[in-house]
C-alpha positions in Angstrom: 64.6 186.3 69.9 66.0 186.4 66.4 66.2 183.1 64.7 67.5 182.4 61.2 67.0 178.9 59.9 68.5 177.4 56.7 68.5 180.7 54.7 69.6 180.7 51.1 70.3 184.0 49.4 71.4 184.7 45.8 72.6 187.6 43.7 71.1 186.7 40.3 72.2 183.1 39.9 75.2 183.3 42.3 74.4 181.7 45.7 75.9 183.7 48.5 74.3 182.1 51.6 73.6 178.4 51.8 71.6 177.0 54.8 72.7 179.9 57.0 71.4 179.6 60.5 71.8 181.7 63.6 70.0 182.2 66.9 70.2 185.3 69.1 68.4 185.4 72.4 67.1 188.6 73.9 69.9 190.7 75.4 72.6 188.5 73.8 75.4 190.0 71.7 76.7 188.0 68.8 79.5 188.7 66.3 79.4 187.6 62.7 83.0 187.0 61.5 84.4 185.9 58.2 86.7 186.7 55.3 85.8 189.2 52.6 83.1 187.7 50.4 81.9 185.2 53.0 78.4 186.6 53.1 78.4 188.7 56.3 76.8 191.7 54.7 74.4 189.5 52.7 73.3 187.9 56.0 72.5 191.3 57.5 70.7 192.4 54.4 68.7 189.2 54.4 67.6 189.9 58.0 66.4 193.4 57.0 64.8 192.2 53.8 67.1 194.1 51.5 68.2 190.8 49.9 65.3 188.3 49.7 65.8 184.8 51.2 64.9 182.2 48.5 64.6 179.5 51.2 64.5 179.4 55.0 63.0 181.4 57.8 64.0 184.6 59.6 61.8 185.3 62.7 62.0 188.0 65.3 59.9 187.2 68.4 57.7 184.9 66.3 57.2 187.3 63.4 58.3 186.0 60.1 60.4 188.7 58.6 60.8 187.1 55.2 57.1 187.8 54.5 57.5 191.6 55.2 58.5 194.3 52.7 61.9 195.8 53.5 60.4 199.0 54.7 58.2 197.1 57.2 61.1 195.3 58.9 62.4 198.3 60.9 58.9 198.5 62.5 59.7 195.2 64.1 62.8 196.6 65.8 65.4 195.6 63.2 67.8 198.2 61.8 70.8 198.2 59.5 73.5 200.9 59.5 75.9 200.3 56.6 79.6 201.0 57.1 79.6 203.9 54.7 78.5 206.8 56.8 77.8 209.4 54.1 78.2 212.3 56.5 79.2 215.8 55.4 82.5 215.8 57.2 83.0 219.6 57.1 79.6 220.3 58.6 78.8 220.0 62.3 77.0 217.1 63.9 73.9 219.4 64.2 74.0 220.4 60.6 74.3 216.8 59.5 71.3 215.9 61.7 69.3 218.8 60.3 69.9 217.6 56.8 68.8 214.1 57.8 65.6 215.5 59.3 64.9 217.5 56.2 65.3 214.5 53.9 62.8 212.6 56.0 60.5 215.5 56.6 60.9 215.1 60.3 60.6 217.6 63.1 62.3 218.4 66.4 60.7 215.5 68.2 62.7 213.1 66.0 65.9 215.1 66.7 65.2 214.9 70.5 64.6 211.1 70.2 67.9 210.7 68.4 69.8 212.7 71.0 68.1 210.6 73.7 69.3 207.4 72.0 72.8 208.8 71.5 73.5 211.2 74.4 77.1 211.7 73.2 75.8 213.6 70.2 74.2 216.2 72.4 77.7 217.0 73.7 79.1 217.1 70.1 76.4 219.1 68.2 78.9 221.9 67.4 81.8 219.5 66.5 82.7 218.9 62.8 81.5 215.4 62.0 84.7 214.6 60.2 86.7 215.0 63.4 84.8 212.3 65.2 86.0 208.6 65.3 84.5 206.2 62.9 82.2 204.7 65.6 81.1 208.1 66.7 80.3 209.0 63.1 77.9 206.0 63.0 75.7 207.7 65.5 74.6 210.7 63.4 74.7 208.5 60.3 
């Protein structure tokens, strides 16, 4: 279970989140809605540790995420995929994945894991990434 209690977040002196709270049970799907500038992205970045919470608590299955460095949060099972996909639209899905593997110094076992997580990609390896829908582009991103 993910539980966020009374989280305050700031950018410099500007407060963006004030007493933000949310609870998501295992298997539950929630949607965070709001107008531009309401703090949706900041809330997600706070969960992942990319924006520090000055006050409050963020726990995942009892582990306090606010005490972890941002690079340690994904090890707990939390991920963040920003909207900007940063794909090479003229390259194929496979070429984009290979570039990602090279930048992370990862091998074929990581590629196989990604293709297991996103089986649609296996069918689209030779397709130019720019011809996929936005949601499909999020998978290789």
